[in-house]
C-alpha positions in Angstrom: 213.8 105.9 105.0 215.9 108.8 104.0 217.6 107.5 100.9 215.1 105.3 99.2 215.3 107.1 95.9 219.1 106.8 95.8 218.8 103.0 96.5 216.3 102.6 93.7 218.6 104.7 91.4 221.6 102.5 92.2 219.6 99.3 91.4 217.8 100.4 88.2 219.6 103.5 87.1 218.3 107.1 86.6 216.0 106.4 83.7 214.4 103.5 85.5 214.0 105.6 88.6 212.2 108.3 86.7 209.9 105.9 85.1 209.2 103.9 88.2 209.0 107.0 90.3 205.9 108.0 88.3 204.2 104.7 89.0 205.7 103.2 92.2 206.6 104.8 95.6 210.3 104.2 96.0 210.0 103.9 99.8 207.4 101.1 99.4 209.7 99.4 96.8 212.6 99.4 99.2 210.5 98.3 102.1 209.2 95.4 100.1 212.7 94.3 99.2 213.8 94.6 102.9 211.0 92.5 104.0 212.0 89.8 101.5 215.6 89.9 102.7 214.5 89.8 106.4 212.2 86.8 105.7 215.1 84.9 104.0 217.5 85.7 106.9 215.0 84.8 109.6 214.3 81.4 107.9 218.1 80.7 107.6 218.6 81.3 111.3 215.5 79.3 112.3 213.5 82.4 113.5 209.8 82.6 113.2 208.6 86.2 113.1 205.9 88.6 112.2 207.1 91.5 110.1 205.0 94.6 109.8 205.4 97.6 107.5 203.5 100.5 109.0 202.7 104.0 107.8 202.5 107.0 110.0 205.6 106.8 112.3 207.3 110.2 112.7 210.3 111.3 114.7 210.0 114.7 116.4 212.7 117.2 117.3 213.3 115.5 120.6 214.1 112.1 118.9 210.8 110.7 120.1 208.4 108.7 118.0 204.9 109.6 117.3 202.9 106.4 116.7 199.6 106.8 114.8 199.7 103.3 113.3 198.2 102.2 110.0 199.4 98.8 109.0 200.4 98.7 105.4 201.7 95.2 105.1 202.0 92.1 107.3 204.1 89.0 106.7 204.3 85.9 108.9 207.5 84.0 108.6 207.5 80.3 109.1 210.3 77.8 108.8 210.4 75.9 105.6 209.8 72.2 105.9 212.6 70.2 104.3 
């Protein structure tokens, strides 16, 4: 992510961003919220999925990905039974 701090600032304001920035990684906070939104959207469309948040991906100058994977979080999405 390139604008995680700006997104956090918009959601909680500058003071909140400063306080949370000392305690919580803004990239991780945004990722956590994105995973929640993806889970809700997948369930609404009847999609079962496995969502992974990984650490270590980097893009080089040639727009190629370097992939030394370290899984940070994993979420299995199942359909809710009604």
